[in-house]
PLY file of the C-alpha trace (Angstrom):
ply
format ascii 1.0
element vertex 269
property float x
property float y
property float z
element edge 268
property int vertex1
property int vertex2
end_header
-0.05 0.17 0.09
1.06 3.69 -0.31
2.10 6.03 2.46
0.76 9.52 2.62
3.52 10.79 0.25
3.06 7.89 -2.13
5.85 5.79 -0.71
5.45 1.95 -1.10
4.70 0.49 2.45
4.03 -2.88 3.67
2.66 -4.73 6.86
2.23 -7.90 8.45
-1.15 -9.69 8.48
-1.82 -12.59 11.14
-4.98 -14.48 9.92
-7.22 -16.16 12.55
-7.21 -19.86 13.18
-9.12 -21.70 10.49
-9.18 -18.83 8.10
-10.58 -19.67 4.69
-9.89 -17.63 1.66
-12.81 -15.38 0.83
-13.72 -14.98 4.48
-14.34 -11.45 5.72
-13.25 -11.27 9.34
-12.87 -8.68 12.15
-9.57 -7.12 12.25
-7.62 -5.50 15.08
-4.80 -3.06 13.78
-1.85 -2.82 16.02
0.95 -0.37 15.24
3.62 2.20 16.19
5.97 3.03 13.52
7.68 0.20 11.40
6.07 -3.13 12.05
6.90 -5.34 9.05
10.00 -6.65 10.52
7.65 -8.69 12.80
6.94 -10.97 9.83
9.85 -13.02 11.43
8.94 -12.80 15.25
6.92 -15.64 16.91
4.02 -13.89 18.70
4.47 -15.11 22.31
1.62 -15.53 24.84
2.59 -12.52 26.70
0.25 -9.99 28.45
1.23 -6.32 28.75
0.00 -3.10 27.16
-0.72 -4.43 23.61
-3.15 -6.95 22.16
-2.14 -10.56 22.79
-1.70 -11.80 19.25
-2.44 -15.40 19.80
-5.40 -14.55 22.01
-7.06 -12.56 19.24
-6.20 -15.00 16.40
-7.62 -17.78 18.43
-10.94 -15.97 18.66
-11.79 -15.22 15.18
-9.77 -11.93 14.70
-7.05 -11.04 12.07
-4.39 -8.84 13.44
-2.70 -6.27 11.03
0.57 -4.63 11.84
1.17 -1.83 9.16
4.22 0.36 8.76
3.36 4.01 9.22
4.99 7.24 7.92
5.00 10.84 9.20
5.45 14.32 7.67
7.26 16.77 9.90
4.89 19.27 11.25
1.79 17.19 10.35
2.32 13.86 11.97
-1.29 13.43 12.85
-2.82 13.98 9.31
-0.03 12.05 7.60
-0.11 8.96 9.74
-3.93 8.99 9.44
-3.74 8.94 5.65
-1.24 6.26 5.80
-3.37 4.08 8.15
-6.53 4.48 5.87
-4.45 3.51 2.87
-3.19 0.56 4.81
-6.47 -0.67 6.14
-8.27 -0.08 2.96
-5.73 -2.49 1.40
-7.20 -5.22 3.64
-10.77 -4.37 2.59
-9.88 -4.50 -1.09
-8.25 -7.87 -0.53
-11.57 -9.11 0.86
-9.94 -9.84 4.16
-11.30 -7.29 6.44
-15.03 -6.77 7.20
-15.24 -2.84 6.72
-17.80 -2.82 9.60
-15.59 -4.72 12.06
-12.13 -2.97 12.18
-10.61 -2.00 15.33
-7.52 0.01 16.23
-5.08 -0.32 19.04
-1.93 1.66 20.00
0.12 2.74 22.97
2.12 5.84 23.69
3.14 7.42 20.50
0.65 5.08 18.72
-1.77 5.78 21.55
-1.64 9.51 20.44
-1.87 8.59 16.86
-5.04 6.32 17.22
-6.61 9.10 19.48
-6.01 11.63 16.75
-6.90 9.33 13.82
-10.61 9.14 14.98
-10.91 12.74 14.78
-10.32 12.52 10.96
-11.96 9.32 9.73
-14.77 6.89 10.71
-13.03 3.95 9.14
-12.53 2.19 12.63
-15.51 0.99 14.68
-13.71 0.82 18.18
-10.31 2.16 19.32
-8.15 1.32 22.45
-5.76 3.95 23.18
-3.05 3.54 25.75
-1.37 6.60 27.31
-1.92 9.10 24.65
-0.98 12.63 24.49
-4.31 14.56 23.68
-3.07 18.15 23.96
0.35 19.05 22.69
0.10 22.62 23.97
-0.34 21.41 27.70
2.25 18.41 27.15
4.86 20.71 25.57
6.14 22.13 28.95
5.70 19.21 31.08
8.38 16.84 32.18
8.98 13.12 31.73
8.72 12.10 35.29
11.17 8.87 34.92
14.22 10.91 33.45
13.24 14.28 34.59
13.70 15.75 31.08
11.45 18.58 29.82
9.12 17.34 27.03
9.96 20.30 24.77
12.75 18.41 23.07
10.20 15.72 22.15
8.08 18.17 19.98
10.85 20.23 18.54
13.30 17.61 17.35
12.12 14.30 18.54
9.44 11.76 17.97
6.33 14.03 18.18
7.62 15.63 14.94
6.41 19.14 14.99
9.72 20.56 14.25
9.20 23.93 15.87
8.57 25.41 19.26
5.13 26.14 20.58
5.94 29.96 20.22
6.96 29.55 16.57
4.10 27.39 15.33
1.18 27.23 17.88
-1.19 26.46 14.94
0.66 23.20 14.53
0.46 22.25 17.97
-3.24 22.68 17.90
-3.61 21.00 14.46
-2.11 17.85 15.86
-3.91 17.73 19.20
-7.06 15.43 19.17
-8.56 17.21 22.07
-9.25 20.39 20.06
-11.32 18.19 17.69
-13.18 15.83 20.25
-16.59 17.07 18.61
-15.61 15.23 15.41
-15.31 11.87 16.74
-17.79 9.17 15.92
-15.88 6.18 17.16
-16.13 4.51 20.62
-12.90 4.83 22.39
-11.33 3.21 25.50
-8.38 5.24 26.97
-6.20 3.40 29.28
-3.50 5.01 31.60
-1.63 4.41 34.62
-1.75 7.16 37.17
1.97 7.03 37.89
2.83 7.27 34.18
6.69 8.26 34.04
6.61 9.20 30.29
3.26 10.83 29.47
1.34 12.91 31.91
-1.67 10.89 32.69
-3.91 13.91 32.80
-3.55 13.96 28.86
-5.81 11.02 29.14
-8.33 12.65 31.52
-8.29 15.86 29.26
-9.38 13.80 26.18
-11.81 11.81 28.03
-13.55 14.83 29.58
-13.64 16.56 26.22
-15.16 13.62 24.56
-17.76 13.22 27.16
-18.50 16.92 27.04
-19.15 16.56 23.20
-21.59 13.70 24.11
-19.23 10.87 22.59
-18.87 7.18 23.41
-15.82 7.42 25.76
-14.51 5.00 28.58
-11.54 5.66 30.69
-9.42 2.90 32.56
-7.17 4.28 35.26
-4.81 1.84 36.76
-3.61 3.06 40.20
0.07 2.99 40.82
1.11 1.83 37.38
3.78 3.63 35.16
3.85 3.91 31.41
3.61 0.25 30.70
1.57 -2.09 32.95
3.98 -3.86 35.47
1.58 -5.84 37.64
0.56 -9.14 36.20
-3.00 -8.90 37.68
-3.42 -5.66 35.81
-2.02 -7.03 32.63
-4.36 -9.77 32.67
-7.24 -7.29 33.74
-6.53 -5.08 30.71
-6.09 -7.92 28.34
-9.55 -9.32 29.10
-11.19 -5.77 29.00
-9.59 -5.18 25.71
-11.02 -8.23 24.36
-14.34 -7.56 25.71
-14.29 -4.02 24.29
-13.50 -5.23 20.80
-15.94 -8.30 21.07
-18.80 -5.72 21.76
-18.20 -3.23 19.12
-16.71 -5.61 16.33
-18.63 -8.77 16.88
-22.01 -7.37 18.49
-21.61 -9.25 21.91
-23.42 -7.74 24.91
-21.44 -4.91 26.57
-19.49 -5.98 29.76
-20.94 -4.49 33.07
-17.89 -2.40 33.49
-18.61 -0.82 29.99
-21.94 0.35 31.08
-21.68 1.17 34.75
-18.42 2.82 35.71
-16.90 3.68 39.11
-16.40 7.10 40.73
-12.80 8.39 40.76
-13.29 8.88 44.41
-15.94 7.38 46.67
-16.86 10.10 49.41
0 1
1 2
2 3
3 4
4 5
5 6
6 7
7 8
8 9
9 10
10 11
11 12
12 13
13 14
14 15
15 16
16 17
17 18
18 19
19 20
20 21
21 22
22 23
23 24
24 25
25 26
26 27
27 28
28 29
29 30
30 31
31 32
32 33
33 34
34 35
35 36
36 37
37 38
38 39
39 40
40 41
41 42
42 43
43 44
44 45
45 46
46 47
47 48
48 49
49 50
50 51
51 52
52 53
53 54
54 55
55 56
56 57
57 58
58 59
59 60
60 61
61 62
62 63
63 64
64 65
65 66
66 67
67 68
68 69
69 70
70 71
71 72
72 73
73 74
74 75
75 76
76 77
77 78
78 79
79 80
80 81
81 82
82 83
83 84
84 85
85 86
86 87
87 88
88 89
89 90
90 91
91 92
92 93
93 94
94 95
95 96
96 97
97 98
98 99
99 100
100 101
101 102
102 103
103 104
104 105
105 106
106 107
107 108
108 109
109 110
110 111
111 112
112 113
113 114
114 115
115 116
116 117
117 118
118 119
119 120
120 121
121 122
122 123
123 124
124 125
125 126
126 127
127 128
128 129
129 130
130 131
131 132
132 133
133 134
134 135
135 136
136 137
137 138
138 139
139 140
140 141
141 142
142 143
143 144
144 145
145 146
146 147
147 148
148 149
149 150
150 151
151 152
152 153
153 154
154 155
155 156
156 157
157 158
158 159
159 160
160 161
161 162
162 163
163 164
164 165
165 166
166 167
167 168
168 169
169 170
170 171
171 172
172 173
173 174
174 175
175 176
176 177
177 178
178 179
179 180
180 181
181 182
182 183
183 184
184 185
185 186
186 187
187 188
188 189
189 190
190 191
191 192
192 193
193 194
194 195
195 196
196 197
197 198
198 199
199 200
200 201
201 202
202 203
203 204
204 205
205 206
206 207
207 208
208 209
209 210
210 211
211 212
212 213
213 214
214 215
215 216
216 217
217 218
218 219
219 220
220 221
221 222
222 223
223 224
224 225
225 226
226 227
227 228
228 229
229 230
230 231
231 232
232 233
233 234
234 235
235 236
236 237
237 238
238 239
239 240
240 241
241 242
242 243
243 244
244 245
245 246
246 247
247 248
248 249
249 250
250 251
251 252
252 253
253 254
254 255
255 256
256 257
257 258
258 259
259 260
260 261
261 262
262 263
263 264
264 265
265 266
266 267
267 268
């Protein structure tokens, strides 16, 4: 498939157990940046912050790992167009059911997935882990683990804005999903540990509250005492189960789990 700039790109497709040619199946897309090298990896039965690939392929899902490209200054829109092209390829091949495609990403990919649903309705459910939602507020924060200011990340690093907030405030707004929460039509599950040492966890709170204020279908999972990646095995199991239940509901039409319809207060008085 083509990247946003016409570059030839590729991805890895893990078909579900018992797949027969011509079957249109639900798909969970998992990504970060380049993923096609995983063609040669054995997907282990490990639990963490990402989908457990064998767990999904054993339950009727295909798992798609596409390569993603970015444009400096416009990482949100460029990665979105690349993802649309990649996912459309699966639809054109007759593999993906276009009404049953989910998206999952964490950290940098959590940001991308949170942004993508402000631009497209292609995905029917999204699970976004530890996303930055507001680049204007995250810019002058710190990474709690290293103590480094986050400004370098936007000016010269992974977030790919390429300029300071003072030089190009419009780019920080353009690439921040919180400013476009009213455009979202996709159900989203946001996951954060409240001791996140890389991304301020209130970035997730901002997006969740903006989505709820706009009347959108949004759920927030807070794991107490957890850093950027879930460390406690019990929480890894919990999140893996909830992620499957979430996609099962929105992609397969299964009844919503109780936790999806009846939340818990942040603080019980």
